[in-house]
N, C-alpha and C positions, 0 to 999 in steps of 0.2 A: 769084384766089380759089380756083380749083380747085387750083392749085399749092400753096397754103398748106394746104388740107385733106389733100392727098396727103402732104405732109411730116409733118403731125400724125399721120396714120394710120401712117406708117412708123415714127415715133418711138414710138408706143404699142406696135407690134409688137416693136420692139427692146427696150423695157422688159420686156414679158412674157417674151420669149425669155431675156433676161438673168436675170430672176427664176427661171424654171424651171431654168436652168443652175446657179444658186447652190443651189437646193433639191436637185437631183439630186446635185451634188457633195457636199453636206452628208450626204445619206443614204448615199452610197457610202463616205465616210470613216468614218461610224459603223459601217456593216456590216463594213468592213475591221478596225476596232478590236475589234469584238465577236467576229467569227468567226475572224480570223487572228492577232490579237495576244493577246487575253485568253482565247480559247477559249469554248466554250459554258458557260453558268453551271451547268448540271447535265448530267452524262453518266453512264451506267451500263453495266456489262459483266457477263457471267455466265461462270462456269466450271462445266462439268457433267461428271460421270463416273458410271459404274455399276460396282459391285463385285459380281461373281458369287459365289454361295456354292459352296464346294467341300467335298464329303464325302470325307475322306481318313483312313484308319486304317492303322496299321502295327505289326507285331510287331517290337519291338526286341530281345526275347529270344524266340526262335522254336523252341527245342528243349529237350526234357527227356530226358536220357540217364542211365539207371542202370547202364549197361555190362552185363557178364555176371555171372550169379549163379544161385543155386538156393535152394530152401527147405531149412532145416536138417533134418537127418535126425531123423525121429520127430515133426516138427511137421506139422500138417494144412495150414498155409498160411503165407505171409509177407506183411507189409504194407509198402508203399513209399509214403511221404507227403512231397511237396515242401513243404507248409506247415510241418510240424514238422521237416523235414530229417532224417527218420529212416528206417531200414530195420529192421523187427522180424521176428525168426525167419527171417532170410535173410542171405546174404552179398553182396548187390548193393552197389554204391557209393552211399552216401547222397547225395541231391541236394536242396539247399534253395532251388533257383532255379525259380520258376514262370515261366509265359509272361507277358511284359509287352506290353500292348497300349496304344497311344497314339492319341488322336484328334488328328491333325495338320492337320485342315481348319480352316475358319473358320465352321462351323455346328454346332449340336448335332445329334446323330443318335440314332436308336434302334439298339440293338445286339442281334443274335441270334448264337448260337453253336451249333455242332453237331459231333459226331464222325462219323467214317466207319464205326465199328464199335461193337458192343455189348460188354459184358463177356464174353459167351459167345463171340463171334466174334473178339475181340481176344486174350483170355487162355485161355479154355477151362477144362476141368476141372470140379471140383465146387464150386459156389457161388463163382464168381469175383466180384470187386467192382471196379467201374470208376466213379469219382466225380470231380466237379470242384467247385471252390470259387472264386467270383468275389469279389474284394475290392478296396478302394482301395489304391493303391500310392504310396509316397513322400509321405505326408501329403495325398494327393488325396481327402479324405474325402467330397466331394460330386461326384466325377467321374461316378459311376454312380447315377442317381436312378430309383427305381421306386415302385410303389404301396406297398411295405412300408417303403422307406427314403428317402422324400423327396417333393418335388413331382413330379407326373406329368403327362404330356400326355393320359392316358386313365385318369383316376382309378379305381382299383379293378379294373383289367383285368389286373393282374399281381401275383403274390404271391411271387415268387422272393426268397429271403433271401440277402443278401450275407454273405460270411464263414461260410457253413455248407455243408458238403459234401452234395451230392445226386447221385443217379445221372445219368450222362450221357444225352444224347439224340442219336439219329441224324437227327432232324428239327430244323429251325431252331427254336431255343428262345430266347425273349425274356428277356434278362437285364438290360437297361437301357432303360427307357422314354426316358430322356434321358442320353446319354453326352456330357458337356460337352467343349467345345473350348478353354476358357479356360486359358492357361498356369498351371502349378502346380496345375491341377485337371482334368487331361485324361488321366490314366493309371490303368489298372486292371491287376490281376494275376490270372491264372488258374492256380490250383494243382491238382494231380492226386494222387489217392490210388487205388492199386490193391491188391487182395488177390489174391495168386497162389497157387492151390491146389498141393498137392504133385503132383497129376496133371495139371497144366496142359499146354498146348502147349509144345513145345520149339523151339529155334532162335531166330532173330531175329524178335522181335515188334514191330510198329510200327503206328501209327494216325495219322490226319490230323484235325486240328481246323480248322474254318472259322469265321471271324468275319465277319458280314455287317452293314454299316452302312447305314441308310436315313436320308437327310437329312430332318429334321422338316418343313422348309418345302417343298422342291421334290420330295422323295421319289425321287431317283436311288438306285440300289443299288450298293454297292461291297463286294466280298468280299476277304478275305485268308485264305489257307490256309497251314498250316505242318505239316511232319512233326515230331512232337514227342516221340515215345516210342520208345525202343529198350530193351526189357527182356527179353533172352533168358534163359530159365531154363537153368541148366547141366545 
């Protein structure tokens, strides 16, 4: 009797073990099919990068040179104007090429310009005139936006008129609240008009103009300076 009970117990254990083995094998096969053959049903990945803003301006035309000349005999002064490309009452070489400034970065900037000298310290004599004119270049009509000429970042803070000659400034002078970087809309021209009196300084006369860009978002400063005038009276 005891022998029969022992055999029955062993048989039951064998059946249980066999069943567990079958179950484990089935689960293992399913896991293999899911994870190694078909892959996970849903998987995600990400690609991340950060693009830094860069404030970059550059003068592609960086010099204005009228060569050597003088005021015509009997005239009180001569006027040299790159915007009109003329020399009036003098024999300097006419120059129709203004300074060309491009925003080559990837962010809009505010733009300030200044000269190194005033009319008196640059030209000298009686009632000298030294003026600049900032305008769009090559169809870039919205390259330079300010309170007078378009959308601003500080509405009403600036009233400088584009395409109008005004006296230069040796202090940083805001000309563009927003100097745009977009291709085909990122270029401005700076023309110069000077009036040379008959009793002006003589010799080689020159000055330096500096353009300073400030990124509108992160506000780093970037400056570009050029020697741009050589107008020696004869």
